[in-house]
N, C-alpha and C positions, 0 to 999 in steps of 0.2 A: 379906727386901729389901734388893735394892743400896742405896746412896746415891742413885742416880739415879732407881731406881724410889717410892722415897720423897720426892723432889724433884716427880718426874712427879705422883702422886700429890695433891699440896699444889695446886700450880699450876691442874690438873684439877680439883679441890674448887672452888677460887677463881676459877675459869671458870663452874662450875657455878653458884655461887651469884651471878654476875654476872650471870649468863642470867636468874636466877630473879626476881633483883631488878629488872630490867628488864622481863619479865614482868608482875611486879606493876604497874610504874610504866604499861606499857601498858593494864592492864585499869582501872586508877585514871583514868587518861584518858579512858578509853571510857564509864567508869559516869558519870564527870563530867557534868551537863549544863553546855554552854556554849553562850551565846549568839551569840557569835563564830565565824563559818564563814571560812577562810582561816588559821585560826592552828595550823599544823600545823609549825613549825618543831619540829624534832629527833626527828622521828617516826620517819624514816628510820636515824638513829643508835641510837634503841631497838630498833628490828627487826633491826636491824644487830647488836648486841649483845645480845639474845635469841639468835638463829638461830646466831651465831657462839658464845658462850659455853655454849650448849648441846650443841652439835654438836661441839666441839674439848673442851670440859670430858669430855665421857663418852666420847668417842675416847682422851683421855690415862689416863682412871680407868680404864678396859678395858684399855688396854696396860698400864700400870703392876701391874694386881693378876695376880696368878698364875693 
């Protein structure tokens, strides 16, 4: 593996972990019972991190691995 492939693999794994953590946060928020409606702050950011982290992370890992 070239150094570029190693860096791409590390960044891809970091993005994949970031997407997984945001998915866990979304799941925990969905399971938690809340009496307040309209408390939807940062939900869009979590969904964006989830999709971008998974998609970009898997793409970078796919490119980096032979």
